[in-house]
All heavy atoms as an XYZ file, in Angstrom:
860
protein
N      10.631    -19.491    -14.512
C      10.012    -18.149    -14.612
C      10.822    -17.190    -13.668
O      11.141    -17.513    -12.604
C       8.596    -18.322    -13.991
C       7.552    -18.944    -15.015
S       5.838    -18.858    -14.319
C       5.209    -17.920    -15.537
N      10.761    -15.959    -14.035
C      11.503    -14.935    -13.364
C      10.609    -14.090    -12.511
O      10.921    -13.262    -11.691
C      12.231    -13.996    -14.208
O      11.282    -13.325    -15.090
C      13.199    -14.658    -15.038
N       9.229    -14.239    -12.645
C       8.251    -13.531    -11.952
C       7.894    -12.297    -12.624
O       7.055    -11.560    -12.164
N       8.459    -12.000    -13.727
C       8.175    -10.801    -14.515
C       7.437    -11.046    -15.821
O       7.053    -10.246    -16.592
C       9.386    -10.080    -14.809
O      10.237    -10.757    -15.712
C       9.992     -9.571    -13.630
N       7.165    -12.475    -16.097
C       6.591    -12.798    -17.327
C       5.246    -12.149    -17.482
O       4.462    -12.061    -16.490
C       6.343    -14.288    -17.562
C       7.572    -15.054    -17.786
C       8.608    -15.211    -16.668
O       8.133    -15.048    -15.417
O       9.712    -15.755    -16.913
N       4.890    -11.690    -18.593
C       5.477    -11.759    -19.926
C       6.559    -10.743    -20.160
O       7.059    -10.560    -21.178
C       4.385    -11.715    -20.891
C       3.462    -10.779    -20.226
C       3.453    -11.012    -18.700
N       6.875     -9.782    -19.154
C       7.728     -8.814    -19.288
C       9.218     -9.243    -18.893
O       9.443    -10.235    -18.234
C       7.366     -7.696    -18.415
C       5.878     -7.193    -18.583
N       5.543     -6.583    -19.714
C       4.839     -7.469    -17.886
C       4.229     -6.313    -19.711
N       3.775     -6.933    -18.656
N      10.148     -8.489    -19.586
C      11.503     -8.880    -19.303
C      12.042     -8.176    -18.005
O      11.322     -7.295    -17.504
C      12.426     -8.391    -20.517
C      11.973     -9.108    -21.743
O      11.738    -10.395    -21.739
O      12.127     -8.600    -22.819
N      13.284     -8.540    -17.559
C      13.884     -7.873    -16.475
C      14.521     -6.569    -17.030
O      14.882     -6.550    -18.050
C      15.025     -8.769    -15.999
C      15.693     -8.230    -14.792
C      14.519    -10.152    -15.706
N      14.437     -5.457    -16.311
C      14.005     -5.393    -14.915
C      12.467     -5.330    -14.696
O      11.771     -4.914    -15.669
C      14.557     -4.052    -14.344
C      14.749     -3.272    -15.672
C      15.083     -4.226    -16.731
N      12.002     -5.697    -13.583
C      10.531     -5.653    -13.300
C      10.151     -4.240    -13.041
O      10.978     -3.363    -12.902
C      10.268     -6.570    -12.115
O      10.821     -5.853    -10.971
N       8.752     -4.015    -13.022
C       8.340     -2.659    -12.677
C       8.866     -2.218    -11.273
O       9.303     -1.064    -11.070
C       6.780     -2.684    -12.706
N       8.919     -3.161    -10.347
C       9.361     -2.869     -9.004
C      10.846     -2.431     -9.019
O      11.221     -1.425     -8.396
C       9.236     -3.999     -8.046
N      11.600     -3.078     -9.823
C      13.011     -2.790     -9.901
C      13.195     -1.409    -10.569
O      14.092     -0.669    -10.262
C      13.782     -3.903    -10.728
C      13.883     -5.191     -9.904
C      14.336     -6.367    -10.827
O      14.034     -6.407    -11.992
N      15.098     -7.297    -10.240
N      12.406     -1.141    -11.624
C      12.579      0.307    -12.225
C      12.130      1.339    -11.286
O      12.882      2.337    -11.208
C      11.612      0.277    -13.530
C      12.097     -0.687    -14.676
C      11.039     -0.731    -15.631
C      13.347     -0.226    -15.324
N      11.183      1.242    -10.646
C      10.677      2.138     -9.668
C      11.792      2.353     -8.537
O      12.116      3.527     -8.150
C       9.323      1.837     -8.916
C       9.015      2.722     -7.738
C       8.161      1.853    -10.079
N      12.391      1.306     -8.110
C      13.422      1.253     -6.995
C      14.612      2.126     -7.631
O      15.153      2.882     -6.862
C      13.810      0.008     -6.593
N      14.903      1.879     -8.878
C      16.069      2.481     -9.491
C      15.968      4.104     -9.574
O      16.804      4.848     -9.322
C      16.390      1.982    -10.750
N      14.689      4.409     -9.933
C      14.396      5.797    -10.084
C      14.409      6.553     -8.733
O      15.009      7.568     -8.512
C      13.090      6.132    -10.808
C      12.759      7.572    -10.701
C      13.247      5.613    -12.255
N      13.760      5.804     -7.668
C      13.663      6.315     -6.309
C      15.206      6.442     -5.810
O      15.556      7.564     -5.223
C      12.946      5.402     -5.410
C      12.888      5.963     -3.980
C      12.253      5.032     -2.948
N      12.860      3.688     -3.002
C      14.135      3.349     -2.627
N      14.913      4.245     -1.933
N      14.456      2.187     -2.690
N      15.949      5.497     -5.961
C      17.340      5.677     -5.496
C      18.207      6.629     -6.179
O      18.936      7.338     -5.514
C      17.980      4.189     -5.711
C      17.476      3.221     -4.731
C      18.014      1.688     -5.228
O      18.851      1.569     -6.042
O      17.418      0.839     -4.459
N      17.923      6.851     -7.461
C      18.499      7.974     -8.215
C      18.179      9.406     -7.595
O      18.976     10.209     -7.274
C      18.267      7.958     -9.711
C      18.737      9.189    -10.493
C      20.260      9.134    -10.802
C      17.887      9.233    -11.711
N      16.879      9.634     -7.413
C      16.434     10.811     -6.804
C      16.941     11.038     -5.451
O      17.391     12.121     -5.070
C      14.872     10.839     -6.823
C      14.197     10.957     -8.180
C      12.700     10.834     -8.046
C      14.500     12.254     -8.867
N      16.977      9.973     -4.725
C      17.286     10.086     -3.293
C      18.927     10.433     -3.078
O      19.295     11.142     -2.354
C      16.960      8.839     -2.506
C      16.994      8.985     -1.082
C      16.265      7.746     -0.348
O      15.862      6.781     -0.981
N      15.934      7.909      0.863
N      19.620      9.633     -3.813
C      21.051      9.582     -3.697
C      21.814     10.771     -4.580
O      22.732     11.373     -4.124
C      21.776      8.287     -3.917
O      21.584      7.985     -5.375
N      21.231     11.065     -5.695
C      21.913     12.021     -6.589
C      21.234     13.438     -6.779
O      21.989     14.379     -6.699
C      22.026     11.419     -8.048
C      23.013     10.204     -8.088
O      23.732      9.892     -7.050
O      23.055      9.472     -9.195
N      19.923     13.308     -6.912
C      19.201     14.527     -7.150
C      18.918     15.343     -5.800
O      19.212     16.536     -5.753
C      17.895     14.294     -7.892
C      17.135     15.635     -8.021
C      18.139     13.589     -9.221
N      18.428     14.689     -4.890
C      18.081     15.324     -3.566
C      19.248     16.111     -2.996
O      18.997     17.357     -2.589
C      17.577     14.263     -2.574
C      16.808     14.940     -1.299
C      15.641     15.734     -1.764
C      16.302     13.665     -0.584
N      20.505     15.616     -2.949
C      21.461     16.414     -2.295
C      21.874     17.570     -3.138
O      22.518     18.564     -2.659
C      22.634     15.465     -2.227
C      22.065     14.095     -2.214
C      20.844     14.198     -3.154
N      21.497     17.564     -4.376
C      21.996     18.654     -5.324
C      20.976     19.814     -5.510
O      21.329     20.686     -6.234
C      22.377     18.072     -6.725
N      19.805     19.610     -4.861
C      18.773     20.681     -5.156
C      18.428     21.351     -3.823
O      18.630     20.734     -2.723
C      17.576     20.070     -5.845
C      17.902     19.681     -7.230
C      16.981     18.870     -5.057
N      17.745     22.439     -4.045
C      17.353     23.299     -2.839
C      15.857     23.764     -3.102
O      15.305     23.746     -4.084
C      18.198     24.530     -2.589
C      19.644     24.211     -2.392
C      20.458     25.442     -2.254
O      19.958     26.609     -2.478
O      21.736     25.337     -2.066
N      15.366     24.361     -1.942
C      14.017     25.078     -2.027
C      12.967     24.194     -2.546
O      12.832     22.911     -2.159
N      12.022     24.683     -3.311
C      10.893     23.968     -3.837
C      11.176     22.689     -4.608
O      10.574     21.628     -4.508
C      10.150     24.931     -4.772
C      10.605     26.213     -4.363
C      12.031     26.067     -3.827
N      12.298     22.786     -5.353
C      12.801     21.548     -6.104
C      13.171     20.410     -5.171
O      12.706     19.209     -5.319
C      13.925     21.783     -7.089
C      14.340     20.537     -7.785
C      13.408     22.876     -8.131
N      13.824     20.740     -4.084
C      14.229     19.801     -3.032
C      12.889     19.209     -2.436
O      12.826     17.947     -2.166
C      14.999     20.367     -1.898
C      15.471     19.393     -0.887
C      16.658     19.956      0.039
N      16.930     19.112      1.047
C      17.859     18.110      0.910
N      18.407     18.015     -0.255
N      18.178     17.354      1.893
N      11.966     19.982     -2.008
C      10.651     19.513     -1.469
C      10.046     18.590     -2.521
O       9.539     17.499     -2.091
C       9.738     20.735     -1.142
C       8.408     20.264     -0.815
C       8.171     19.731      0.492
C       7.211     20.308     -1.603
C       6.881     19.381      0.953
C       5.991     20.013     -1.236
C       5.840     19.423      0.061
N       9.803     18.953     -3.720
C       9.144     18.098     -4.732
C       9.899     16.862     -4.990
O       9.313     15.808     -5.232
C       9.013     18.884     -6.048
C       7.916     20.048     -5.912
N       6.570     19.885     -5.640
C       8.093     21.390     -5.901
C       6.065     20.916     -5.510
N       6.868     21.906     -5.721
N      11.223     16.841     -4.875
C      12.101     15.595     -4.993
C      11.808     14.697     -3.896
O      11.559     13.560     -4.121
C      13.538     16.029     -5.145
O      13.630     16.898     -6.279
C      14.405     14.766     -5.353
N      11.634     15.296     -2.682
C      11.368     14.461     -1.475
C      10.012     13.774     -1.712
O       9.722     12.670     -1.322
C      11.348     15.200     -0.217
C      12.881     15.635      0.178
C      12.950     16.438      1.409
N      12.304     15.797      2.573
C      13.007     14.924      3.440
N      14.332     14.951      3.287
N      12.417     14.362      4.345
N       9.039     14.585     -2.237
C       7.686     14.075     -2.336
C       7.739     12.866     -3.387
O       7.084     11.837     -3.219
C       6.687     15.186     -2.823
C       5.363     14.547     -3.392
C       6.462     16.100     -1.725
N       8.512     13.071     -4.491
C       8.670     12.021     -5.560
C       9.254     10.775     -4.940
O       8.872      9.678     -5.211
C       9.475     12.574     -6.674
N      10.322     10.978     -4.122
C      10.955      9.779     -3.516
C       9.972      9.057     -2.587
O       9.879      7.847     -2.721
C      12.163     10.386     -2.649
C      12.630      9.219     -1.700
C      13.243     10.777     -3.506
N       9.100      9.736     -1.824
C       8.181      9.105     -0.923
C       7.094      8.367     -1.780
O       6.651      7.266     -1.539
C       7.467     10.145      0.041
C       8.437     10.519      1.024
O       9.352      9.808      1.388
N       8.188     11.733      1.537
N       6.702      9.014     -2.923
C       5.644      8.406     -3.806
C       6.136      7.140     -4.374
O       5.458      6.147     -4.474
C       5.094      9.350     -4.825
C       4.311      8.696     -5.995
C       4.305     10.611     -4.240
N       7.341      7.128     -4.901
C       7.996      5.994     -5.479
C       8.140      4.889     -4.457
O       7.942      3.725     -4.791
C       9.391      6.392     -6.167
C       9.114      7.153     -7.384
C      10.566      7.696     -7.947
C       8.599      6.335     -8.546
N       8.482      5.238     -3.184
C       8.608      4.233     -2.176
C       7.227      3.585     -1.894
O       7.107      2.411     -1.710
C       9.145      4.814     -0.877
N       6.122      4.377     -1.937
C       4.839      3.817     -1.765
C       4.431      2.947     -2.939
O       3.863      1.788     -2.655
C       3.807      4.864     -1.728
C       3.708      5.596     -0.388
S       2.340      6.713     -0.115
C       2.767      8.041     -1.164
N       4.808      3.320     -4.114
C       4.560      2.412     -5.315
C       5.318      1.085     -5.131
O       4.796      0.029     -5.423
C       4.977      3.167     -6.654
C       4.823      2.254     -7.854
C       3.977      4.355     -6.867
N       6.563      1.219     -4.776
C       7.405     -0.018     -4.443
C       6.635     -0.995     -3.520
O       6.537     -2.294     -3.898
C       8.715      0.375     -3.933
C       9.769      0.848     -4.896
C      11.134      1.080     -4.235
O      11.828      0.093     -4.047
O      11.322      2.150     -3.811
N       6.243     -0.438     -2.557
C       5.552     -1.306     -1.491
C       4.267     -1.781     -1.982
O       3.977     -2.960     -1.783
C       5.372     -0.503     -0.084
C       6.696     -0.196      0.601
C       6.425      0.450      1.917
N       5.870      1.788      1.990
C       6.616      2.968      1.829
N       7.835      2.914      1.843
N       5.904      4.052      1.868
N       3.517     -0.998     -2.688
C       2.308     -1.570     -3.223
C       2.443     -2.671     -4.319
O       1.659     -3.556     -4.282
C       1.453     -0.458     -3.841
C       0.010     -0.862     -4.294
C      -0.915      0.139     -4.718
O      -0.715      1.366     -4.398
O      -1.889     -0.109     -5.320
N       3.444     -2.490     -5.184
C       3.783     -3.570     -6.052
C       4.182     -4.865     -5.372
O       3.765     -5.911     -5.821
C       4.893     -3.101     -7.039
C       5.488     -4.184     -7.825
C       4.457     -1.998     -7.996
N       5.007     -4.702     -4.309
C       5.403     -5.844     -3.629
C       4.361     -6.476     -2.714
O       4.144     -7.681     -2.807
C       6.600     -5.501     -2.698
C       7.051     -6.618     -1.806
C       8.082     -6.128     -0.781
O       8.740     -5.156     -0.933
O       8.312     -6.845      0.188
N       3.671     -5.653     -1.992
C       2.609     -6.271     -1.074
C       1.230     -6.235     -1.561
O       0.432     -7.059     -0.978
C       2.560     -5.280      0.244
C       3.989     -5.143      0.968
C       3.788     -4.038      2.065
C       4.454     -6.394      1.607
N       0.861     -5.488     -2.605
C      -0.499     -5.345     -3.018
C      -1.224     -6.630     -3.447
O      -2.382     -6.805     -2.915
N      -0.742     -7.456     -4.277
C      -1.450     -8.657     -4.566
C      -1.842     -9.499     -3.370
O      -3.009    -10.006     -3.336
C      -0.385     -9.404     -5.564
C       0.403     -8.390     -6.173
C       0.652     -7.371     -4.933
N      -0.973     -9.850     -2.457
C      -1.275    -10.595     -1.348
C      -2.276     -9.858     -0.412
O      -3.226    -10.486      0.124
C      -0.059    -10.902     -0.450
N      -2.063     -8.524     -0.238
C      -3.024     -7.827      0.530
C      -4.383     -7.831     -0.126
O      -5.427     -7.917      0.706
C      -2.620     -6.336      0.737
C      -1.317     -6.129      1.563
C      -0.935     -4.640      1.627
O      -1.222     -3.920      0.720
N      -0.276     -4.342      2.759
N      -4.468     -7.672     -1.376
C      -5.774     -7.810     -1.978
C      -6.445     -9.127     -1.835
O      -7.755     -9.155     -1.610
C      -5.601     -7.423     -3.563
N      -5.748    -10.243     -1.943
C      -6.310    -11.531     -1.709
C      -6.794    -11.639     -0.245
O      -7.992    -12.135      0.070
C      -5.304    -12.663     -1.980
C      -5.116    -12.865     -3.432
C      -4.257    -14.088     -3.684
N      -2.894    -14.024     -3.039
C      -1.723    -13.450     -3.551
N      -1.868    -12.812     -4.741
N      -0.675    -13.526     -2.966
N      -6.061    -11.143      0.744
C      -6.353    -11.360      2.154
C      -7.530    -10.381      2.476
O      -8.452    -10.816      3.162
C      -5.198    -10.905      2.975
C      -4.019    -11.897      2.881
C      -2.707    -11.365      3.372
O      -2.730    -10.170      3.873
O      -1.634    -12.031      3.315
N      -7.600     -9.223      1.852
C      -8.716     -8.348      2.091
C      -9.937     -8.989      1.489
O     -11.137     -8.873      2.150
C      -8.431     -6.990      1.465
C      -9.429     -5.916      1.776
N      -9.693     -5.502      2.998
C     -10.180     -5.198      0.930
C     -10.595     -4.571      3.136
N     -10.885     -4.364      1.784
N      -9.864     -9.463      0.345
C     -11.124    -10.061     -0.345
C     -11.639    -11.242      0.548
O     -12.842    -11.346      0.718
C     -10.788    -10.630     -1.742
N     -10.676    -12.063      1.134
C     -11.133    -13.111      2.047
C     -11.785    -12.602      3.218
O     -12.783    -13.193      3.700
C      -9.932    -14.063      2.338
N     -11.293    -11.541      3.829
C     -11.890    -10.999      5.033
C     -13.283    -10.493      4.769
O     -14.277    -10.719      5.516
C     -10.968     -9.882      5.624
C      -9.828    -10.374      6.324
C      -9.104     -9.218      7.052
N      -8.714     -8.048      6.215
C      -7.509     -8.017      5.535
N      -6.555     -9.135      5.802
N      -7.239     -6.951      4.827
N     -13.419     -9.758      3.534
C     -14.714     -9.298      3.197
C     -15.664    -10.340      2.959
O     -16.800    -10.298      3.424
C     -14.577     -8.302      1.947
C     -13.889     -7.092      2.115
C     -13.742     -6.274      0.784
C     -14.576     -6.090      3.191
N     -15.264    -11.394      2.374
C     -16.103    -12.533      2.006
C     -16.594    -13.219      3.400
O     -17.686    -13.598      3.451
C     -15.398    -13.609      1.171
N     -15.667    -13.193      4.242
C     -16.004    -13.772      5.515
C     -16.963    -12.967      6.418
O     -17.745    -13.471      7.165
N     -17.108    -11.696      6.036
C     -18.126    -10.834      6.628
C     -19.455    -10.854      5.761
O     -20.436    -10.279      6.217
C     -17.596     -9.434      6.825
C     -16.475     -9.255      7.765
C     -15.872     -7.904      7.602
C     -16.987     -9.471      9.136
N     -19.310    -11.516      4.690
C     -20.517    -11.556      3.742
C     -20.749    -10.426      2.905
O     -21.916    -10.127      2.484
N     -19.701     -9.633      2.534
C     -19.818     -8.514      1.714
C     -18.733     -8.694      0.564
O     -17.806     -9.431      0.622
C     -19.612     -7.158      2.436
C     -20.600     -6.962      3.518
C     -18.146     -7.112      3.068
N     -19.111     -7.958     -0.597
C     -18.217     -8.117     -1.768
C     -17.092     -7.167     -1.896
O     -16.087     -7.310     -2.432
C     -19.195     -8.074     -3.020
N     -17.423     -5.944     -1.281
C     -16.293     -4.868     -1.422
C     -16.448     -3.908     -0.329
O     -17.366     -4.033      0.600
C     -16.422     -4.250     -2.866
C     -17.810     -3.659     -3.146
O     -18.465     -3.223     -2.064
O     -18.109     -3.599     -4.295
N     -15.527     -2.943     -0.221
C     -15.574     -1.882      0.909
C     -16.886     -1.060      0.856
O     -17.245     -0.685      1.920
C     -14.395     -0.977      0.735
C     -13.018     -1.773      1.144
C     -11.911     -0.902      1.358
O     -12.028      0.339      1.152
O     -10.979     -1.440      1.814
N     -17.479     -0.751     -0.333
C     -18.716     -0.015     -0.238
C     -19.839     -0.712      0.348
O     -20.635     -0.215      1.164
C     -19.095      0.304     -1.747
N     -19.846     -1.979      0.021
C     -20.846     -2.973      0.551
C     -20.642     -3.037      2.119
O     -21.538     -3.049      2.947
C     -20.857     -4.230     -0.045
C     -22.150     -5.059      0.307
C     -22.246     -6.427     -0.421
O     -21.711     -6.493     -1.564
O     -22.760     -7.337      0.121
N     -19.380     -3.181      2.551
C     -18.999     -3.217      4.008
C     -19.527     -1.938      4.694
O     -20.183     -2.099      5.656
C     -17.555     -3.324      4.059
C     -17.010     -3.311      5.546
C     -17.610     -4.556      6.278
C     -15.519     -3.326      5.505
N     -19.227     -0.818      4.059
C     -19.647      0.449      4.641
C     -21.123      0.480      4.801
O     -21.754      0.988      5.858
C     -19.076      1.593      3.818
N     -21.764      0.165      3.708
C     -23.297      0.083      3.758
C     -23.811     -0.878      4.868
O     -24.835     -0.380      5.599
C     -23.849     -0.162      2.401
N     -23.279     -1.961      4.992
C     -23.755     -2.912      6.005
C     -23.436     -2.414      7.407
O     -24.275     -2.632      8.277
C     -22.973     -4.252      5.665
N     -22.342     -1.782      7.655
C     -22.044     -1.255      8.945
C     -23.045     -0.116      9.293
O     -23.551     -0.158     10.337
C     -20.526     -0.790      9.109
C     -19.605     -1.868      8.974
C     -20.396      0.181     10.235
C     -18.135     -1.387      8.802
N     -23.285      0.791      8.310
C     -24.185      1.890      8.517
C     -25.558      1.276      8.804
O     -26.412      1.903      9.614
C     -24.221      2.808      7.308
C     -23.182      3.830      7.267
C     -23.340      4.968      6.196
N     -23.604      4.447      4.993
C     -22.460      4.192      4.023
N     -21.312      4.390      4.432
N     -22.660      3.783      2.913
N     -25.976      0.342      8.103
C     -27.324     -0.307      8.256
C     -27.481     -1.141      9.520
O     -28.567     -1.569      9.841
C     -27.705     -0.926      6.966
N     -26.333     -1.480     10.077
C     -26.403     -2.338     11.261
C     -26.611     -3.762     11.008
O     -27.050     -4.561     11.733
N     -26.209     -4.107      9.728
C     -26.460     -5.564      9.331
C     -25.251     -6.404      9.747
O     -25.318     -7.686      9.629
C     -26.493     -5.625      7.726
C     -27.829     -5.073      7.186
C     -28.060     -5.425      5.853
N     -27.020     -5.137      4.926
C     -26.781     -4.038      4.206
N     -27.635     -3.051      4.230
N     -25.673     -3.852      3.423
N     -24.095     -5.853     10.265
C     -23.011     -6.714     10.738
C     -22.906     -6.556     12.258
O     -23.189     -5.527     12.816
C     -21.677     -6.229     10.104
C     -21.545     -6.402      8.618
C     -20.211     -5.736      8.211
C     -21.596     -7.801      8.272
N     -22.750     -7.657     12.824
C     -22.660     -7.669     14.363
C     -21.374     -6.939     14.702
O     -20.311     -6.986     14.050
C     -22.476     -9.103     14.734
C     -22.099     -9.815     13.558
C     -22.558     -9.066     12.337
N     -21.453     -6.179     15.759
C     -20.332     -5.473     16.249
C     -19.518     -6.369     17.183
O     -19.604     -6.280     18.422
C     -20.818     -4.143     17.180
C     -19.764     -3.222     17.517
O     -18.671     -3.340     17.068
O     -19.959     -2.405     18.413
N     -18.799     -7.213     16.436
C     -17.932     -8.146     17.227
C     -16.450     -8.177     16.877
O     -15.948     -7.404     16.021
C     -18.562     -9.588     16.909
C     -18.463    -10.020     15.520
O     -17.851     -9.356     14.692
O     -19.012    -11.075     15.243
N     -15.734     -9.121     17.460
C     -14.300     -9.153     17.251
C     -13.927     -9.354     15.754
O     -12.949     -8.885     15.324
C     -13.739    -10.222     18.113
C     -12.116    -10.247     18.178
C     -11.565     -9.022     18.833
O     -12.263     -8.392     19.699
O     -10.465     -8.650     18.430
N     -14.673    -10.189     15.035
C     -14.374    -10.378     13.653
C     -14.467     -9.135     12.763
O     -13.598     -8.986     11.966
C     -15.408    -11.473     13.119
C     -15.138    -12.098     11.835
C     -16.098    -13.208     11.474
N     -17.428    -12.704     11.563
C     -18.336    -13.023     10.752
N     -18.136    -13.824      9.787
N     -19.594    -12.445     10.802
N     -15.391     -8.339     13.048
C     -15.485     -7.016     12.310
C     -14.360     -6.115     12.670
O     -13.651     -5.641     11.733
C     -16.798     -6.348     12.571
C     -16.961     -4.895     11.928
C     -16.875     -5.068     10.399
C     -18.259     -4.456     12.305
N     -13.988     -6.045     13.938
C     -12.957     -5.183     14.307
C     -11.637     -5.640     13.768
O     -10.733     -4.849     13.382
C     -12.848     -5.088     15.904
C     -11.780     -4.298     16.439
C     -11.957     -2.798     16.110
C     -11.806     -4.365     17.967
N     -11.393     -6.974     13.851
C     -10.210     -7.564     13.167
C     -10.012     -7.274     11.744
O      -9.016     -6.907     11.334
C     -10.187     -9.043     13.496
O     -10.194     -9.342     14.835
C      -8.937     -9.691     12.844
N     -11.088     -7.352     11.024
C     -11.133     -7.142      9.637
C     -10.835     -5.639      9.341
O     -10.048     -5.291      8.486
C     -12.477     -7.400      8.944
N     -11.383     -4.758     10.141
C     -11.124     -3.373      9.894
C      -9.656     -2.960     10.264
O      -9.052     -2.145      9.559
C     -12.132     -2.516     10.734
C     -13.616     -2.630     10.306
C     -14.531     -1.809     11.271
C     -13.835     -2.076      8.901
N      -9.311     -3.473     11.308
C      -7.913     -3.273     11.765
C      -6.862     -3.745     10.682
O      -5.860     -3.120     10.344
C      -7.573     -3.898     13.098
C      -8.127     -3.159     14.326
C      -7.887     -3.930     15.560
O      -7.514     -5.054     15.611
O      -8.251     -3.182     16.605
N      -7.176     -4.992     10.140
C      -6.247     -5.535      9.098
C      -6.213     -4.662      7.847
O      -5.094     -4.463      7.257
C      -6.696     -6.904      8.809
N      -7.408     -4.009      7.522
C      -7.488     -3.278      6.389
C      -6.617     -1.897      6.652
O      -5.886     -1.491      5.573
C      -8.971     -2.875      6.009
N      -6.760     -1.313      7.693
C      -6.068     -0.211      8.015
C      -4.506     -0.487      8.060
O      -3.673      0.289      7.467
C      -6.437      0.521      9.307
C      -5.576      1.624      9.675
C      -7.904      1.023      9.173
N      -4.154     -1.638      8.690
C      -2.740     -2.001      8.746
C      -2.180     -2.285      7.360
O      -1.057     -1.699      6.984
C      -2.582     -3.179      9.499
C      -1.247     -3.881      9.562
C      -1.040     -4.996     10.517
N      -1.036     -4.493     11.889
C      -0.031     -3.955     12.549
N       1.219     -3.762     11.889
N      -0.082     -3.563     13.746
N      -2.941     -2.877      6.439
C      -2.453     -3.021      5.055
C      -2.265     -1.730      4.255
O      -1.166     -1.439      3.654
C      -3.443     -3.920      4.349
N      -3.104     -0.786      4.498
C      -2.923      0.643      3.889
C      -1.703      1.225      4.433
O      -0.883      1.883      3.751
C      -4.242      1.460      4.273
C      -5.441      0.913      3.526
C      -6.684      1.708      3.981
C      -7.835      1.092      3.519
N      -8.323      1.255      2.096
N      -1.477      1.106      5.753
C      -0.277      1.872      6.388
C       1.027      1.086      5.884
O       1.948      1.717      5.817
C      -0.401      1.765      7.916
C      -1.326      2.814      8.542
C      -1.538      2.505     10.001
C      -0.973      4.212      8.106
N       0.936     -0.200      5.733
C       2.127     -0.915      5.282
C       2.638     -0.411      3.973
O       3.796     -0.375      3.603
C       1.829     -2.483      5.147
C       1.708     -3.176      6.454
C       1.337     -4.643      6.351
O       0.783     -5.001      5.320
O       1.367     -5.308      7.312
N       1.608      0.144      3.135
C       2.141      0.692      1.772
C       2.306      2.200      2.052
O       3.376      2.675      1.540
C       0.918      0.484      0.884
C       1.051      1.277     -0.357
C       0.802     -0.971      0.474
N       1.510      2.993      2.628
C       1.637      4.411      2.618
C       2.699      4.887      3.527
O       3.488      5.867      3.119
C       0.260      5.169      2.953
O      -0.161      4.635      4.356
C      -0.767      4.875      1.928
N       2.770      4.340      4.730
C       3.777      4.867      5.592
C       3.987      3.887      6.828
O       3.399      3.867      7.941
C       3.395      6.168      6.319
C       4.564      6.852      6.996
O       5.659      6.200      7.240
O       4.578      8.072      7.283
N       4.841      2.763      6.578
C       5.018      1.789      7.549
C       5.639      2.265      8.790
O       5.539      1.541      9.911
C       5.852      0.745      6.882
C       6.316      1.459      5.679
C       5.473      2.534      5.318
N       6.236      3.445      8.809
C       6.822      3.988     10.094
C       5.621      4.150     11.167
O       6.008      4.075     12.337
C       7.518      5.197      9.813
N       4.407      4.384     10.758
C       3.401      4.597     11.654
C       3.123      3.257     12.510
O       2.547      3.253     13.656
C       2.036      4.906     10.969
C       1.917      6.373     10.791
C       1.850      6.849      9.409
C       1.935      7.364     11.689
C       1.702      8.203      9.154
C       1.859      8.694     11.437
C       1.780      9.143     10.202
O       1.726     10.434      9.789
N       3.430      2.174     11.865
C       3.170      0.918     12.545
C       4.237      0.529     13.616
O       4.103     -0.393     14.556
C       3.213     -0.251     11.555
C       2.054     -0.101     10.439
C       2.349     -1.194      9.383
C       0.718     -0.372     11.056
N       5.424      1.248     13.561
C       6.456      0.988     14.474
C       6.602      2.106     15.528
O       7.443      2.095     16.315
C       7.840      0.782     13.802
O       8.114      1.815     12.996
C       7.730     -0.450     12.857
N       5.903      3.263     15.300
C       5.988      4.322     16.108
C       5.445      4.023     17.527
O       4.622      3.220     17.727
C       5.203      5.568     15.652
N       6.122      4.624     18.506
C       5.716      4.376     19.940
C       4.576      5.144     20.340
O       4.242      6.121     19.967
C       6.929      4.512     20.885
C       7.923      3.537     20.739
O       7.673      2.387     20.215
O       9.086      3.832     21.145
């Protein structure tokens, strides 16, 4: 198995990476003004998609396990339980919330995780 079944190579992640690299290396240096800005935005969006494709499945499994450990099914139920005071304000809840935020940052902007 290549990890892309039932699809052929290149994978979705490889396609997104190829488009991002093209925009970053060929298009971005050749454009100015608003088109340059929009190209930079597109490069950043494609980088986020790459990271979500790569990290998302494992993050989703880990998040579901954390939620189940807190006795809730999803983030809406978690928020409702916190608002209602049904969850103890303890290390387990804080750890779950921190892990959820970290997972989001790993996809949206991992530089925030390494910033001083």
